C-alpha positions in Angstrom: -45.5 -10.9 -21.1 -42.2 -9.9 -19.4 -40.1 -12.6 -18.0 -39.3 -12.4 -14.3 -35.7 -13.0 -13.5 -34.7 -14.3 -10.2 -31.3 -13.3 -9.3 -29.5 -16.0 -7.4 -27.4 -14.8 -4.5 -23.7 -15.3 -5.1 -22.4 -18.6 -3.9 -20.5 -18.2 -0.7 -16.8 -18.8 -0.9 -16.0 -22.3 0.1 -13.9 -22.8 3.3 -11.1 -24.6 1.4 -10.9 -21.8 -1.2 -10.5 -19.2 1.7 -7.9 -21.4 3.3 -6.0 -21.8 0.0 -6.0 -18.1 -0.6 -4.6 -17.5 2.9 -1.9 -20.2 2.3 -0.9 -18.6 -1.0 -0.6 -15.1 0.6 1.5 -16.5 3.5 3.7 -18.5 1.1 4.2 -15.4 -1.0 5.0 -13.2 2.0 7.6 -15.7 3.2 9.2 -16.3 -0.2 9.4 -12.5 -0.9 11.0 -11.9 2.5 13.5 -14.7 1.9 14.4 -14.1 -1.8 13.1 -10.7 -2.9 10.1 -10.1 -5.1 12.0 -10.3 -8.4 13.1 -13.9 -7.6 9.7 -15.3 -6.7 7.5 -17.0 -9.3 3.9 -18.2 -9.2 5.2 -21.8 -9.3 7.3 -21.2 -6.2 4.3 -19.7 -4.3 2.0 -22.5 -5.3 4.6 -25.1 -4.3 5.3 -23.5 -0.9 1.5 -23.2 -0.3 1.0 -26.9 -1.2 -1.5 -26.1 -4.0 -1.4 -26.4 -7.7 -0.7 -23.4 -10.0 -4.3 -23.6 -11.2 -5.4 -22.8 -7.7 -3.1 -19.9 -7.5 -4.5 -18.5 -10.9 -8.1 -19.0 -9.7 -7.4 -16.6 -6.9 -4.9 -14.4 -8.7 -5.6 -14.5 -12.4 -2.8 -12.0 -13.2 -0.2 -14.0 -11.3 2.4 -12.3 -9.1 1.1 -8.8 -9.8 -2.1 -9.7 -8.0 -0.3 -11.7 -5.3 1.7 -8.6 -4.6 -1.4 -6.5 -4.6 -3.0 -8.8 -2.0 0.0 -8.5 0.2 0.1 -4.7 -0.1 -3.7 -4.4 0.6 -3.2 -6.3 3.8 -0.4 -4.0 4.9 -2.3 -1.0 3.8 -5.3 -1.9 5.9 -3.0 -2.3 8.9 -1.5 1.2 8.4 -4.9 2.7 7.9 -6.2 1.1 11.1 -3.2 2.4 13.1 -3.6 5.9 11.6 -7.4 6.0 12.4 -6.9 4.9 16.0 -4.2 7.6 16.4 -6.3 10.4 14.9 -9.4 9.4 16.8 -7.5 9.6 20.1 -7.0 13.3 19.4 -3.8 15.4 19.6 -1.9 17.9 17.6 -2.5 17.6 13.8 1.1 18.6 13.1 2.3 15.6 15.2 -0.2 13.4 13.3 1.0 14.6 9.9 4.7 14.1 10.8 3.9 10.6 12.2 1.8 9.7 9.1 4.4 10.9 6.6 7.1 8.9 8.4 4.9 5.8 8.5 3.9 6.1 4.9 7.5 6.6 3.8 8.6 3.6 5.8 5.7 1.6 4.2 6.8 2.5 0.7 10.5 2.0 1.3 10.0 -1.5 2.9 7.7 -2.6 0.0 9.4 -0.6 -2.7 10.4 -3.7 -4.8 6.8 -4.9 -4.9 5.4 -1.4 -5.6 7.8 -0.6 -8.3 7.6 -4.0 -10.1 3.8 -4.3 -10.1 2.4 -4.2 -13.6 -0.2 -1.6 -14.5 0.0 0.3 -11.2 1.2 3.8 -11.9 2.8 4.7 -8.6 0.6 6.3 -6.1 -2.3 6.5 -8.5 -3.3 3.1 -7.2 -6.7 3.4 -5.4 -5.4 2.0 -2.2 -3.1 5.0 -1.8 -5.8 7.7 -2.4 -6.7 7.6 1.3 -3.1 8.8 1.9 -3.8 11.9 -0.2 -7.1 12.5 1.7 -5.3 12.0 5.1 -2.6 14.4 4.2 -5.0 17.0 2.9 -7.3 16.6 5.9 -4.5 17.1 8.3 -3.1 20.1 6.4 -6.6 21.6 6.5 -6.7 21.2 10.3 -3.2 22.8 10.6 -3.6 25.7 8.1 -6.8 26.0 6.1 -5.3 29.0 4.2 -2.9 26.8 2.3 -3.7 25.7 -1.2 -4.6 22.4 0.3 -4.7 20.4 -2.9 -1.3 21.5 -4.1 0.3 21.2 -0.7 -1.1 17.7 -0.3 0.1 16.8 -3.8 3.6 18.1 -2.9 3.8 15.9 0.1 2.1 13.0 -1.5 4.5 12.8 -4.4 7.3 12.3 -1.9 5.8 9.0 -1.1 5.6 7.7 -4.7 7.6 4.4 -5.0 9.5 5.7 -8.0 10.5 8.9 -6.1 11.6 6.8 -3.2 13.5 4.4 -5.5 15.2 7.3 -7.2 16.2 8.8 -3.8 17.4 5.5 -2.4 19.2 4.0 -5.4 20.2 6.9 -7.7 20.8 9.6 -5.0 22.0 7.1 -2.4 20.0 8.6 0.4 19.5 6.6 3.6 16.0 6.1 4.8 16.8 8.1 8.0 18.0 11.0 5.9 14.9 10.9 3.8 12.7 10.8 6.9 14.5 13.7 8.5 14.4 15.8 5.4 10.7 15.0 4.8 9.8 16.0 8.4 11.7 19.3 7.9 9.6 19.9 4.7 6.4 19.2 6.6 7.4 21.7 9.4 8.3 24.4 6.8 5.1 23.9 4.9 2.9 24.2 7.9 4.8 27.0 9.6 
């Protein structure tokens, strides 16, 4: 006779656990803003949040890498929400693409230290960024479906890679405004 297994529903997250996670994220955000990501440790985040290191590691088993990922995910959702609201309101897809590329470049530049130092995240191959690729490709398709959409989207997408941005900012010495202006010029030439 076969045994019948009853699958228990997962336990809901306790309210104190949710609160602790939020405290940890807020503490990490503040500390990184104050000191820079390289100078912030898990012990500092836990102390600022008023919880033990064990609590931090229950929420973020891989330490600061996962803390940074949680911060980035929150910011990523905010950018995605703004983009979707803008696109749904209608308008010129070229204007949307220019706006999106500038916003994405600002996103990467502002969070570059976190993006570059995260362990195991190969640049834009992170799943949270794939919607950028789809957004770029979709807008290019609306603008000029005759383009090799995959390649054109890749060409723009790679300009948002944290390592590319870091190289341009630190090695080449480009200002963010120069990068934005040049990227917008590239977009216009590509879609012309």
